[in-house]
PDBQT receptor file of N, H, CA, C and O in Angstrom, charges set to zero:
ATOM      1  N   MET A   1       2.645 -12.884   9.281  1.00  0.00    +0.000 N 
ATOM      2  CA  MET A   1       1.781 -11.313   9.572  1.00  0.00    +0.000 C 
ATOM      3  C   MET A   1       1.117 -10.091  10.334  1.00  0.00    +0.000 C 
ATOM      4  O   MET A   1       0.491 -10.202  11.388  1.00  0.00    +0.000 OA
ATOM      5  N   ASN A   2       1.317  -9.053   9.732  1.00  0.00    +0.000 N 
ATOM      6  H   ASN A   2       1.825  -8.963   8.876  1.00  0.00    +0.000 HD
ATOM      7  CA  ASN A   2       1.131  -7.827  11.052  1.00  0.00    +0.000 C 
ATOM      8  C   ASN A   2      -0.706  -7.496  10.913  1.00  0.00    +0.000 C 
ATOM      9  O   ASN A   2      -1.288  -6.529  10.420  1.00  0.00    +0.000 OA
ATOM     10  N   GLN A   3      -1.043  -8.280  11.328  1.00  0.00    +0.000 N 
ATOM     11  H   GLN A   3      -0.570  -9.065  11.728  1.00  0.00    +0.000 HD
ATOM     12  CA  GLN A   3      -2.859  -7.741  11.389  1.00  0.00    +0.000 C 
ATOM     13  C   GLN A   3      -3.338  -6.717  11.156  1.00  0.00    +0.000 C 
ATOM     14  O   GLN A   3      -3.920  -6.199  10.203  1.00  0.00    +0.000 OA
ATOM     15  N   SER A   4      -2.825  -6.250  12.846  1.00  0.00    +0.000 N 
ATOM     16  H   SER A   4      -2.352  -6.671  13.620  1.00  0.00    +0.000 HD
ATOM     17  CA  SER A   4      -2.990  -4.592  12.910  1.00  0.00    +0.000 C 
ATOM     18  C   SER A   4      -2.648  -3.095  11.356  1.00  0.00    +0.000 C 
ATOM     19  O   SER A   4      -3.445  -2.278  10.896  1.00  0.00    +0.000 OA
ATOM     20  N   GLN A   5      -1.574  -3.275  11.103  1.00  0.00    +0.000 N 
ATOM     21  H   GLN A   5      -0.927  -3.939  11.477  1.00  0.00    +0.000 HD
ATOM     22  CA  GLN A   5      -1.156  -2.722   9.439  1.00  0.00    +0.000 C 
ATOM     23  C   GLN A   5      -1.694  -2.575   8.949  1.00  0.00    +0.000 C 
ATOM     24  O   GLN A   5      -1.981  -1.461   8.510  1.00  0.00    +0.000 OA
ATOM     25  N   ASN A   6      -2.630  -4.474   8.459  1.00  0.00    +0.000 N 
ATOM     26  H   ASN A   6      -2.397  -5.379   8.815  1.00  0.00    +0.000 HD
ATOM     27  CA  ASN A   6      -3.248  -4.484   6.942  1.00  0.00    +0.000 C 
ATOM     28  C   ASN A   6      -4.163  -4.113   7.673  1.00  0.00    +0.000 C 
ATOM     29  O   ASN A   6      -4.021  -2.911   7.448  1.00  0.00    +0.000 OA
ATOM     30  N   ASN A   7      -5.127  -4.161   8.483  1.00  0.00    +0.000 N 
ATOM     31  H   ASN A   7      -5.242  -5.138   8.666  1.00  0.00    +0.000 HD
ATOM     32  CA  ASN A   7      -6.306  -3.746   8.632  1.00  0.00    +0.000 C 
ATOM     33  C   ASN A   7      -6.262  -1.905   8.472  1.00  0.00    +0.000 C 
ATOM     34  O   ASN A   7      -7.135  -1.256   7.895  1.00  0.00    +0.000 OA
ATOM     35  N   ARG A   8      -5.245  -1.426   9.020  1.00  0.00    +0.000 N 
ATOM     36  H   ARG A   8      -4.536  -1.953   9.488  1.00  0.00    +0.000 HD
ATOM     37  CA  ARG A   8      -4.761   0.386   9.198  1.00  0.00    +0.000 C 
ATOM     38  C   ARG A   8      -4.985   0.145   7.055  1.00  0.00    +0.000 C 
ATOM     39  O   ARG A   8      -6.051   0.556   6.596  1.00  0.00    +0.000 OA
ATOM     40  N   ILE A   9      -4.168  -0.352   6.266  1.00  0.00    +0.000 N 
ATOM     41  H   ILE A   9      -3.303  -0.685   6.639  1.00  0.00    +0.000 HD
ATOM     42  CA  ILE A   9      -4.186   0.024   4.733  1.00  0.00    +0.000 C 
ATOM     43  C   ILE A   9      -4.848  -0.826   4.598  1.00  0.00    +0.000 C 
ATOM     44  O   ILE A   9      -4.353  -1.452   3.661  1.00  0.00    +0.000 OA
ATOM     45  N   LEU A  10      -6.047  -1.515   5.053  1.00  0.00    +0.000 N 
ATOM     46  H   LEU A  10      -6.449  -1.007   5.814  1.00  0.00    +0.000 HD
ATOM     47  CA  LEU A  10      -6.857  -1.581   4.664  1.00  0.00    +0.000 C 
ATOM     48  C   LEU A  10      -8.475  -0.404   4.665  1.00  0.00    +0.000 C 
ATOM     49  O   LEU A  10      -9.343  -0.478   3.795  1.00  0.00    +0.000 OA
ATOM     50  N   CYS A  11      -8.498   0.290   5.499  1.00  0.00    +0.000 N 
ATOM     51  H   CYS A  11      -7.793   0.350   6.205  1.00  0.00    +0.000 HD
ATOM     52  CA  CYS A  11      -8.832   0.965   5.501  1.00  0.00    +0.000 C 
ATOM     53  C   CYS A  11      -8.902   2.395   4.795  1.00  0.00    +0.000 C 
ATOM     54  O   CYS A  11      -9.816   3.113   4.390  1.00  0.00    +0.000 OA
ATOM     55  N   HIS A  12      -7.646   2.464   4.833  1.00  0.00    +0.000 N 
ATOM     56  H   HIS A  12      -6.904   1.880   5.162  1.00  0.00    +0.000 HD
ATOM     57  CA  HIS A  12      -6.921   3.501   4.066  1.00  0.00    +0.000 C 
ATOM     58  C   HIS A  12      -7.299   3.354   2.584  1.00  0.00    +0.000 C 
ATOM     59  O   HIS A  12      -7.836   4.269   1.961  1.00  0.00    +0.000 OA
ATOM     60  N   LEU A  13      -6.963   2.037   1.993  1.00  0.00    +0.000 N 
ATOM     61  H   LEU A  13      -6.527   1.294   2.500  1.00  0.00    +0.000 HD
ATOM     62  CA  LEU A  13      -7.497   1.913   0.905  1.00  0.00    +0.000 C 
ATOM     63  C   LEU A  13      -9.500   2.403   0.287  1.00  0.00    +0.000 C 
ATOM     64  O   LEU A  13     -10.196   3.017  -0.521  1.00  0.00    +0.000 OA
ATOM     65  N   MET A  14      -9.467   1.584   1.385  1.00  0.00    +0.000 N 
ATOM     66  H   MET A  14      -8.901   1.085   2.042  1.00  0.00    +0.000 HD
ATOM     67  CA  MET A  14     -11.289   1.455   1.184  1.00  0.00    +0.000 C 
ATOM     68  C   MET A  14     -12.206   2.772   1.401  1.00  0.00    +0.000 C 
ATOM     69  O   MET A  14     -13.423   2.604   1.485  1.00  0.00    +0.000 OA
ATOM     70  N   ALA A  15     -11.404   4.706   1.539  1.00  0.00    +0.000 N 
ATOM     71  H   ALA A  15     -10.416   4.842   1.470  1.00  0.00    +0.000 HD
ATOM     72  CA  ALA A  15     -11.428   5.236   1.890  1.00  0.00    +0.000 C 
ATOM     73  C   ALA A  15     -11.229   6.025   0.647  1.00  0.00    +0.000 C 
ATOM     74  O   ALA A  15     -11.373   7.237   0.487  1.00  0.00    +0.000 OA
ATOM     75  N   GLY A  16     -10.781   4.880  -0.416  1.00  0.00    +0.000 N 
ATOM     76  H   GLY A  16     -10.664   3.895  -0.286  1.00  0.00    +0.000 HD
ATOM     77  CA  GLY A  16     -10.804   5.767  -2.195  1.00  0.00    +0.000 C 
ATOM     78  C   GLY A  16      -9.148   6.813  -2.045  1.00  0.00    +0.000 C 
ATOM     79  O   GLY A  16      -8.701   7.615  -2.864  1.00  0.00    +0.000 OA
ATOM     80  N   LYS A  17      -8.623   6.437  -0.826  1.00  0.00    +0.000 N 
ATOM     81  H   LYS A  17      -8.986   5.785  -0.160  1.00  0.00    +0.000 HD
ATOM     82  CA  LYS A  17      -6.859   7.133  -1.275  1.00  0.00    +0.000 C 
ATOM     83  C   LYS A  17      -5.730   6.039  -1.949  1.00  0.00    +0.000 C 
ATOM     84  O   LYS A  17      -6.210   4.916  -2.100  1.00  0.00    +0.000 OA
ATOM     85  N   LYS A  18      -4.616   6.155  -2.286  1.00  0.00    +0.000 N 
ATOM     86  H   LYS A  18      -4.226   7.067  -2.163  1.00  0.00    +0.000 HD
ATOM     87  CA  LYS A  18      -4.333   6.205  -2.362  1.00  0.00    +0.000 C 
ATOM     88  C   LYS A  18      -2.781   5.655  -2.018  1.00  0.00    +0.000 C 
ATOM     89  O   LYS A  18      -2.173   6.725  -1.980  1.00  0.00    +0.000 OA
ATOM     90  N   LEU A  19      -1.721   4.531  -1.728  1.00  0.00    +0.000 N 
ATOM     91  H   LEU A  19      -2.215   3.662  -1.759  1.00  0.00    +0.000 HD
ATOM     92  CA  LEU A  19      -0.620   4.297  -1.089  1.00  0.00    +0.000 C 
ATOM     93  C   LEU A  19       0.380   4.064  -1.730  1.00  0.00    +0.000 C 
ATOM     94  O   LEU A  19       0.267   3.302  -2.690  1.00  0.00    +0.000 OA
ATOM     95  N   THR A  20       1.507   4.563  -1.454  1.00  0.00    +0.000 N 
ATOM     96  H   THR A  20       1.599   5.182  -0.674  1.00  0.00    +0.000 HD
ATOM     97  CA  THR A  20       2.791   4.368  -1.688  1.00  0.00    +0.000 C 
ATOM     98  C   THR A  20       3.590   4.454  -0.841  1.00  0.00    +0.000 C 
ATOM     99  O   THR A  20       3.512   5.327   0.024  1.00  0.00    +0.000 OA
ATOM    100  N   PRO A  21       5.076   3.080  -0.914  1.00  0.00    +0.000 N 
ATOM    101  CA  PRO A  21       5.487   3.132   0.573  1.00  0.00    +0.000 C 
ATOM    102  C   PRO A  21       6.139   4.034   1.253  1.00  0.00    +0.000 C 
ATOM    103  O   PRO A  21       6.533   3.900   2.411  1.00  0.00    +0.000 OA
ATOM    104  N   MET A  22       6.338   5.432   0.228  1.00  0.00    +0.000 N 
ATOM    105  H   MET A  22       6.018   5.541  -0.713  1.00  0.00    +0.000 HD
ATOM    106  CA  MET A  22       7.071   5.907   1.735  1.00  0.00    +0.000 C 
ATOM    107  C   MET A  22       5.613   6.767   2.371  1.00  0.00    +0.000 C 
ATOM    108  O   MET A  22       5.787   7.251   3.489  1.00  0.00    +0.000 OA
ATOM    109  N   LYS A  23       4.654   6.915   1.939  1.00  0.00    +0.000 N 
ATOM    110  H   LYS A  23       4.513   6.521   1.030  1.00  0.00    +0.000 HD
ATOM    111  CA  LYS A  23       3.266   7.034   2.388  1.00  0.00    +0.000 C 
ATOM    112  C   LYS A  23       2.966   6.255   3.753  1.00  0.00    +0.000 C 
ATOM    113  O   LYS A  23       2.406   6.761   4.726  1.00  0.00    +0.000 OA
ATOM    114  N   ALA A  24       3.607   4.445   3.629  1.00  0.00    +0.000 N 
ATOM    115  H   ALA A  24       4.062   4.034   2.839  1.00  0.00    +0.000 HD
ATOM    116  CA  ALA A  24       3.055   3.634   4.341  1.00  0.00    +0.000 C 
ATOM    117  C   ALA A  24       4.063   4.110   5.409  1.00  0.00    +0.000 C 
ATOM    118  O   ALA A  24       3.629   4.436   6.514  1.00  0.00    +0.000 OA
ATOM    119  N   LEU A  25       5.076   4.154   5.205  1.00  0.00    +0.000 N 
ATOM    120  H   LEU A  25       5.429   3.890   4.307  1.00  0.00    +0.000 HD
ATOM    121  CA  LEU A  25       6.238   4.335   6.917  1.00  0.00    +0.000 C 
ATOM    122  C   LEU A  25       5.761   5.405   7.336  1.00  0.00    +0.000 C 
ATOM    123  O   LEU A  25       5.573   5.646   8.528  1.00  0.00    +0.000 OA
ATOM    124  N   LEU A  26       5.492   6.225   6.331  1.00  0.00    +0.000 N 
ATOM    125  H   LEU A  26       5.644   6.030   5.362  1.00  0.00    +0.000 HD
ATOM    126  CA  LEU A  26       5.646   7.669   7.117  1.00  0.00    +0.000 C 
ATOM    127  C   LEU A  26       4.031   6.779   8.489  1.00  0.00    +0.000 C 
ATOM    128  O   LEU A  26       3.967   6.274   9.610  1.00  0.00    +0.000 OA
ATOM    129  N   LYS A  27       3.186   7.094   7.436  1.00  0.00    +0.000 N 
ATOM    130  H   LYS A  27       3.237   7.504   6.526  1.00  0.00    +0.000 HD
ATOM    131  CA  LYS A  27       1.452   6.470   8.172  1.00  0.00    +0.000 C 
ATOM    132  C   LYS A  27       1.299   5.785   8.964  1.00  0.00    +0.000 C 
ATOM    133  O   LYS A  27       0.596   6.037   9.943  1.00  0.00    +0.000 OA
ATOM    134  N   PHE A  28       2.401   3.859   8.626  1.00  0.00    +0.000 N 
ATOM    135  H   PHE A  28       2.972   3.654   7.831  1.00  0.00    +0.000 HD
ATOM    136  CA  PHE A  28       0.942   2.759   8.768  1.00  0.00    +0.000 C 
ATOM    137  C   PHE A  28       2.966   2.517   9.683  1.00  0.00    +0.000 C 
ATOM    138  O   PHE A  28       3.013   1.537  10.428  1.00  0.00    +0.000 OA
ATOM    139  N   GLN A  29       4.065   3.181   9.589  1.00  0.00    +0.000 N 
ATOM    140  H   GLN A  29       4.027   3.976   8.984  1.00  0.00    +0.000 HD
ATOM    141  CA  GLN A  29       5.155   2.638   9.980  1.00  0.00    +0.000 C 
ATOM    142  C   GLN A  29       5.405   1.655   9.573  1.00  0.00    +0.000 C 
ATOM    143  O   GLN A  29       6.123   0.988  10.318  1.00  0.00    +0.000 OA
ATOM    144  N   THR A  30       5.064   1.096   8.438  1.00  0.00    +0.000 N 
ATOM    145  H   THR A  30       4.481   1.638   7.833  1.00  0.00    +0.000 HD
ATOM    146  CA  THR A  30       5.676  -0.742   7.764  1.00  0.00    +0.000 C 
ATOM    147  C   THR A  30       6.652  -0.541   6.408  1.00  0.00    +0.000 C 
ATOM    148  O   THR A  30       6.157  -0.310   5.305  1.00  0.00    +0.000 OA
ATOM    149  N   MET A  31       8.125  -0.660   6.631  1.00  0.00    +0.000 N 
ATOM    150  H   MET A  31       8.527  -0.848   7.527  1.00  0.00    +0.000 HD
ATOM    151  CA  MET A  31       9.062  -0.721   5.448  1.00  0.00    +0.000 C 
ATOM    152  C   MET A  31       7.961  -2.072   4.665  1.00  0.00    +0.000 C 
ATOM    153  O   MET A  31       7.701  -2.166   3.466  1.00  0.00    +0.000 OA
ATOM    154  N   ARG A  32       7.819  -2.345   4.998  1.00  0.00    +0.000 N 
ATOM    155  H   ARG A  32       8.030  -2.269   5.972  1.00  0.00    +0.000 HD
ATOM    156  CA  ARG A  32       7.259  -3.518   3.454  1.00  0.00    +0.000 C 
ATOM    157  C   ARG A  32       5.583  -3.791   3.006  1.00  0.00    +0.000 C 
ATOM    158  O   ARG A  32       4.819  -4.755   2.950  1.00  0.00    +0.000 OA
ATOM    159  N   LEU A  33       5.547  -2.719   2.807  1.00  0.00    +0.000 N 
ATOM    160  H   LEU A  33       6.167  -1.936   2.853  1.00  0.00    +0.000 HD
ATOM    161  CA  LEU A  33       3.998  -2.231   2.117  1.00  0.00    +0.000 C 
ATOM    162  C   LEU A  33       3.891  -3.887   0.543  1.00  0.00    +0.000 C 
ATOM    163  O   LEU A  33       2.927  -4.639   0.403  1.00  0.00    +0.000 OA
ATOM    164  N   GLY A  34       4.803  -3.904  -0.046  1.00  0.00    +0.000 N 
ATOM    165  H   GLY A  34       5.586  -3.293   0.068  1.00  0.00    +0.000 HD
ATOM    166  CA  GLY A  34       4.090  -4.830  -1.066  1.00  0.00    +0.000 C 
ATOM    167  C   GLY A  34       3.693  -6.082   0.070  1.00  0.00    +0.000 C 
ATOM    168  O   GLY A  34       2.588  -6.608  -0.063  1.00  0.00    +0.000 OA
ATOM    169  N   ALA A  35       4.555  -6.530   1.128  1.00  0.00    +0.000 N 
ATOM    170  H   ALA A  35       5.453  -6.102   1.236  1.00  0.00    +0.000 HD
ATOM    171  CA  ALA A  35       4.006  -7.563   1.996  1.00  0.00    +0.000 C 
ATOM    172  C   ALA A  35       2.386  -7.690   2.084  1.00  0.00    +0.000 C 
ATOM    173  O   ALA A  35       1.503  -8.439   1.666  1.00  0.00    +0.000 OA
ATOM    174  N   ARG A  36       2.543  -6.272   3.041  1.00  0.00    +0.000 N 
ATOM    175  H   ARG A  36       3.260  -5.663   3.381  1.00  0.00    +0.000 HD
ATOM    176  CA  ARG A  36       0.897  -6.981   3.913  1.00  0.00    +0.000 C 
ATOM    177  C   ARG A  36      -0.133  -5.895   2.898  1.00  0.00    +0.000 C 
ATOM    178  O   ARG A  36      -0.964  -5.173   3.449  1.00  0.00    +0.000 OA
ATOM    179  N   ILE A  37       0.096  -5.893   0.937  1.00  0.00    +0.000 N 
ATOM    180  H   ILE A  37       0.771  -6.479   0.490  1.00  0.00    +0.000 HD
ATOM    181  CA  ILE A  37      -1.133  -5.353   0.193  1.00  0.00    +0.000 C 
ATOM    182  C   ILE A  37      -1.295  -6.818  -0.318  1.00  0.00    +0.000 C 
ATOM    183  O   ILE A  37      -2.368  -7.145  -0.827  1.00  0.00    +0.000 OA
ATOM    184  N   TYR A  38       0.265  -8.184  -0.141  1.00  0.00    +0.000 N 
ATOM    185  H   TYR A  38       1.136  -7.918   0.273  1.00  0.00    +0.000 HD
ATOM    186  CA  TYR A  38       0.578  -9.614  -0.413  1.00  0.00    +0.000 C 
ATOM    187  C   TYR A  38      -0.583 -10.241   0.608  1.00  0.00    +0.000 C 
ATOM    188  O   TYR A  38      -1.207 -11.255   0.296  1.00  0.00    +0.000 OA
ATOM    189  N   ASP A  39      -0.714  -9.824   1.344  1.00  0.00    +0.000 N 
ATOM    190  H   ASP A  39      -0.207  -9.000   1.598  1.00  0.00    +0.000 HD
ATOM    191  CA  ASP A  39      -1.512 -10.693   2.522  1.00  0.00    +0.000 C 
ATOM    192  C   ASP A  39      -2.973 -10.228   2.217  1.00  0.00    +0.000 C 
ATOM    193  O   ASP A  39      -3.804 -11.121   2.049  1.00  0.00    +0.000 OA
ATOM    194  N   LEU A  40      -3.463  -8.631   2.109  1.00  0.00    +0.000 N 
ATOM    195  H   LEU A  40      -2.788  -7.906   2.245  1.00  0.00    +0.000 HD
ATOM    196  CA  LEU A  40      -4.491  -8.233   1.516  1.00  0.00    +0.000 C 
ATOM    197  C   LEU A  40      -5.349  -8.648   0.985  1.00  0.00    +0.000 C 
ATOM    198  O   LEU A  40      -6.435  -9.007   1.440  1.00  0.00    +0.000 OA
ATOM    199  N   ARG A  41      -4.576  -8.659  -1.125  1.00  0.00    +0.000 N 
ATOM    200  H   ARG A  41      -3.694  -8.367  -1.495  1.00  0.00    +0.000 HD
ATOM    201  CA  ARG A  41      -4.831  -9.777  -1.768  1.00  0.00    +0.000 C 
ATOM    202  C   ARG A  41      -5.267 -11.285  -1.409  1.00  0.00    +0.000 C 
ATOM    203  O   ARG A  41      -6.255 -11.489  -2.114  1.00  0.00    +0.000 OA
ATOM    204  N   LYS A  42      -4.972 -12.558  -0.571  1.00  0.00    +0.000 N 
ATOM    205  H   LYS A  42      -4.169 -12.393   0.002  1.00  0.00    +0.000 HD
ATOM    206  CA  LYS A  42      -4.335 -13.286  -0.690  1.00  0.00    +0.000 C 
ATOM    207  C   LYS A  42      -6.407 -13.283   0.384  1.00  0.00    +0.000 C 
ATOM    208  O   LYS A  42      -7.296 -14.080   0.082  1.00  0.00    +0.000 OA
ATOM    209  N   GLN A  43      -6.514 -12.474   1.211  1.00  0.00    +0.000 N 
ATOM    210  H   GLN A  43      -5.793 -11.826   1.456  1.00  0.00    +0.000 HD
ATOM    211  CA  GLN A  43      -8.201 -12.332   1.713  1.00  0.00    +0.000 C 
ATOM    212  C   GLN A  43      -9.336 -12.118   0.573  1.00  0.00    +0.000 C 
ATOM    213  O   GLN A  43     -10.525 -12.140   0.892  1.00  0.00    +0.000 OA
ATOM    214  N   GLY A  44      -8.873 -11.885  -0.932  1.00  0.00    +0.000 N 
ATOM    215  H   GLY A  44      -7.907 -11.866  -1.191  1.00  0.00    +0.000 HD
ATOM    216  CA  GLY A  44      -9.828 -11.675  -1.567  1.00  0.00    +0.000 C 
ATOM    217  C   GLY A  44     -10.167 -10.170  -2.020  1.00  0.00    +0.000 C 
ATOM    218  O   GLY A  44     -11.273  -9.882  -2.478  1.00  0.00    +0.000 OA
ATOM    219  N   TYR A  45      -8.641  -8.787  -1.778  1.00  0.00    +0.000 N 
ATOM    220  H   TYR A  45      -7.743  -9.021  -1.406  1.00  0.00    +0.000 HD
ATOM    221  CA  TYR A  45      -9.121  -7.748  -1.886  1.00  0.00    +0.000 C 
ATOM    222  C   TYR A  45      -8.445  -7.879  -3.093  1.00  0.00    +0.000 C 
ATOM    223  O   TYR A  45      -7.425  -8.536  -3.301  1.00  0.00    +0.000 OA
ATOM    224  N   ASN A  46      -9.412  -6.865  -4.269  1.00  0.00    +0.000 N 
ATOM    225  H   ASN A  46     -10.241  -6.331  -4.100  1.00  0.00    +0.000 HD
ATOM    226  CA  ASN A  46      -8.616  -6.604  -5.567  1.00  0.00    +0.000 C 
ATOM    227  C   ASN A  46      -8.384  -5.000  -5.058  1.00  0.00    +0.000 C 
ATOM    228  O   ASN A  46      -9.181  -4.079  -4.876  1.00  0.00    +0.000 OA
ATOM    229  N   ILE A  47      -6.728  -5.121  -4.899  1.00  0.00    +0.000 N 
ATOM    230  H   ILE A  47      -6.080  -5.868  -5.047  1.00  0.00    +0.000 HD
ATOM    231  CA  ILE A  47      -5.862  -3.699  -4.929  1.00  0.00    +0.000 C 
ATOM    232  C   ILE A  47      -5.136  -3.908  -5.670  1.00  0.00    +0.000 C 
ATOM    233  O   ILE A  47      -4.171  -4.672  -5.636  1.00  0.00    +0.000 OA
ATOM    234  N   GLN A  48      -5.606  -3.071  -6.664  1.00  0.00    +0.000 N 
ATOM    235  H   GLN A  48      -6.390  -2.451  -6.692  1.00  0.00    +0.000 HD
ATOM    236  CA  GLN A  48      -4.962  -2.422  -7.340  1.00  0.00    +0.000 C 
ATOM    237  C   GLN A  48      -2.901  -1.217  -7.757  1.00  0.00    +0.000 C 
ATOM    238  O   GLN A  48      -2.432  -0.269  -7.127  1.00  0.00    +0.000 OA
ATOM    239  N   LYS A  49      -2.398  -1.890  -8.898  1.00  0.00    +0.000 N 
ATOM    240  H   LYS A  49      -2.779  -2.660  -9.410  1.00  0.00    +0.000 HD
ATOM    241  CA  LYS A  49      -0.968  -1.653  -8.520  1.00  0.00    +0.000 C 
ATOM    242  C   LYS A  49      -1.065  -0.173 -10.334  1.00  0.00    +0.000 C 
ATOM    243  O   LYS A  49      -1.439  -0.219 -11.506  1.00  0.00    +0.000 OA
ATOM    244  N   GLU A  50      -0.558   0.676  -9.540  1.00  0.00    +0.000 N 
ATOM    245  H   GLU A  50      -0.255   0.713  -8.588  1.00  0.00    +0.000 HD
ATOM    246  CA  GLU A  50       0.552   1.858 -10.715  1.00  0.00    +0.000 C 
ATOM    247  C   GLU A  50       1.421   2.379 -10.599  1.00  0.00    +0.000 C 
ATOM    248  O   GLU A  50       1.537   2.905  -9.492  1.00  0.00    +0.000 OA
ATOM    249  N   THR A  51       2.378   2.558 -11.419  1.00  0.00    +0.000 N 
ATOM    250  H   THR A  51       2.284   2.131 -12.318  1.00  0.00    +0.000 HD
ATOM    251  CA  THR A  51       3.968   3.303 -10.936  1.00  0.00    +0.000 C 
ATOM    252  C   THR A  51       3.811   4.291 -12.116  1.00  0.00    +0.000 C 
ATOM    253  O   THR A  51       3.103   4.498 -13.101  1.00  0.00    +0.000 OA
ATOM    254  N   PHE A  52       4.909   4.798 -11.431  1.00  0.00    +0.000 N 
ATOM    255  H   PHE A  52       5.485   4.630 -10.630  1.00  0.00    +0.000 HD
ATOM    256  CA  PHE A  52       4.989   6.229 -11.805  1.00  0.00    +0.000 C 
ATOM    257  C   PHE A  52       6.394   7.118 -11.803  1.00  0.00    +0.000 C 
ATOM    258  O   PHE A  52       7.330   6.322 -11.878  1.00  0.00    +0.000 OA
ATOM    259  N   LYS A  53       6.585   7.670 -11.779  1.00  0.00    +0.000 N 
ATOM    260  H   LYS A  53       5.825   8.316 -11.719  1.00  0.00    +0.000 HD
ATOM    261  CA  LYS A  53       7.861   8.052 -11.549  1.00  0.00    +0.000 C 
ATOM    262  C   LYS A  53       8.119   9.598 -11.285  1.00  0.00    +0.000 C 
ATOM    263  O   LYS A  53       7.597  10.606 -11.762  1.00  0.00    +0.000 OA
ATOM    264  N   THR A  54       9.025   9.423 -10.434  1.00  0.00    +0.000 N 
ATOM    265  H   THR A  54       9.449   8.605 -10.046  1.00  0.00    +0.000 HD
ATOM    266  CA  THR A  54       8.919  10.796  -9.162  1.00  0.00    +0.000 C 
ATOM    267  C   THR A  54       9.814  11.586  -9.745  1.00  0.00    +0.000 C 
ATOM    268  O   THR A  54      10.582  11.075 -10.560  1.00  0.00    +0.000 OA
ATOM    269  N   LEU A  55       9.917  13.232  -9.399  1.00  0.00    +0.000 N 
ATOM    270  H   LEU A  55       9.293  13.647  -8.737  1.00  0.00    +0.000 HD
ATOM    271  CA  LEU A  55      10.617  14.496  -9.807  1.00  0.00    +0.000 C 
ATOM    272  C   LEU A  55      12.582  13.155 -10.371  1.00  0.00    +0.000 C 
ATOM    273  O   LEU A  55      13.326  13.170 -11.351  1.00  0.00    +0.000 OA
ATOM    274  N   THR A  56      12.559  12.508  -9.391  1.00  0.00    +0.000 N 
ATOM    275  H   THR A  56      11.954  12.496  -8.594  1.00  0.00    +0.000 HD
ATOM    276  CA  THR A  56      14.228  12.206  -9.366  1.00  0.00    +0.000 C 
ATOM    277  C   THR A  56      14.582  10.975 -10.904  1.00  0.00    +0.000 C 
ATOM    278  O   THR A  56      15.640  10.805 -11.510  1.00  0.00    +0.000 OA
ATOM    279  N   GLY A  57      13.182  10.303 -11.121  1.00  0.00    +0.000 N 
ATOM    280  H   GLY A  57      12.322  10.441 -10.629  1.00  0.00    +0.000 HD
ATOM    281  CA  GLY A  57      13.738   9.611 -11.981  1.00  0.00    +0.000 C 
ATOM    282  C   GLY A  57      13.111   7.795 -11.791  1.00  0.00    +0.000 C 
ATOM    283  O   GLY A  57      12.913   6.873 -12.582  1.00  0.00    +0.000 OA
ATOM    284  N   LYS A  58      12.979   7.971 -10.378  1.00  0.00    +0.000 N 
ATOM    285  H   LYS A  58      13.140   8.720  -9.736  1.00  0.00    +0.000 HD
ATOM    286  CA  LYS A  58      12.714   7.257  -9.648  1.00  0.00    +0.000 C 
ATOM    287  C   LYS A  58      11.339   5.974 -10.051  1.00  0.00    +0.000 C 
ATOM    288  O   LYS A  58      10.227   6.486 -10.172  1.00  0.00    +0.000 OA
ATOM    289  N   THR A  59      11.376   5.127 -10.157  1.00  0.00    +0.000 N 
ATOM    290  H   THR A  59      12.280   4.710 -10.059  1.00  0.00    +0.000 HD
ATOM    291  CA  THR A  59       9.685   4.149 -10.613  1.00  0.00    +0.000 C 
ATOM    292  C   THR A  59       9.320   3.954  -9.012  1.00  0.00    +0.000 C 
ATOM    293  O   THR A  59      10.045   3.560  -8.098  1.00  0.00    +0.000 OA
ATOM    294  N   VAL A  60       8.143   4.308  -9.001  1.00  0.00    +0.000 N 
ATOM    295  H   VAL A  60       7.554   4.628  -9.743  1.00  0.00    +0.000 HD
ATOM    296  CA  VAL A  60       7.428   4.099  -7.126  1.00  0.00    +0.000 C 
ATOM    297  C   VAL A  60       6.320   3.590  -7.346  1.00  0.00    +0.000 C 
ATOM    298  O   VAL A  60       5.424   4.086  -8.029  1.00  0.00    +0.000 OA
ATOM    299  N   ALA A  61       6.306   2.625  -6.816  1.00  0.00    +0.000 N 
ATOM    300  H   ALA A  61       7.033   2.223  -6.261  1.00  0.00    +0.000 HD
ATOM    301  CA  ALA A  61       3.770   1.749  -7.138  1.00  0.00    +0.000 C 
ATOM    302  C   ALA A  61       3.455   2.608  -6.259  1.00  0.00    +0.000 C 
ATOM    303  O   ALA A  61       4.074   3.266  -5.423  1.00  0.00    +0.000 OA
ATOM    304  N   ARG A  62       2.053   2.468  -6.678  1.00  0.00    +0.000 N 
ATOM    305  H   ARG A  62       1.550   1.933  -7.357  1.00  0.00    +0.000 HD
ATOM    306  CA  ARG A  62       1.609   2.935  -5.621  1.00  0.00    +0.000 C 
ATOM    307  C   ARG A  62      -0.052   2.283  -5.677  1.00  0.00    +0.000 C 
ATOM    308  O   ARG A  62      -0.501   2.004  -6.789  1.00  0.00    +0.000 OA
ATOM    309  N   TYR A  63      -0.690   2.119  -4.763  1.00  0.00    +0.000 N 
ATOM    310  H   TYR A  63      -0.325   2.345  -3.860  1.00  0.00    +0.000 HD
ATOM    311  CA  TYR A  63      -1.245   0.789  -4.703  1.00  0.00    +0.000 C 
ATOM    312  C   TYR A  63      -3.263   1.793  -4.641  1.00  0.00    +0.000 C 
ATOM    313  O   TYR A  63      -3.503   2.991  -4.792  1.00  0.00    +0.000 OA
ATOM    314  N   PHE A  64      -4.044   0.867  -4.425  1.00  0.00    +0.000 N 
ATOM    315  H   PHE A  64      -3.849  -0.106  -4.303  1.00  0.00    +0.000 HD
ATOM    316  CA  PHE A  64      -5.137   1.816  -5.251  1.00  0.00    +0.000 C 
ATOM    317  C   PHE A  64      -6.205   0.494  -4.479  1.00  0.00    +0.000 C 
ATOM    318  O   PHE A  64      -5.743  -0.595  -4.140  1.00  0.00    +0.000 OA
ATOM    319  N   LEU A  65      -7.727   0.902  -4.310  1.00  0.00    +0.000 N 
ATOM    320  H   LEU A  65      -8.102   1.787  -4.586  1.00  0.00    +0.000 HD
ATOM    321  CA  LEU A  65      -8.471  -0.489  -4.928  1.00  0.00    +0.000 C 
ATOM    322  C   LEU A  65      -9.852  -0.048  -5.365  1.00  0.00    +0.000 C 
ATOM    323  O   LEU A  65     -10.631  -0.862  -5.861  1.00  0.00    +0.000 OA
TER     324      LEU A  65
């Protein structure tokens, strides 16, 4: 578990911002956003997920509190 990444991701979400895997890679240098979200949920945070389609038709997850 990468606690530093988890803390930075949690602060981002607690600020009311949403987070996608690409944004997490660019902002927090993590390629495993799903794993970090799993860690945070295990700690009791009620992180929600919505999906959307990009302009190219790819379905992407977006996480928020």
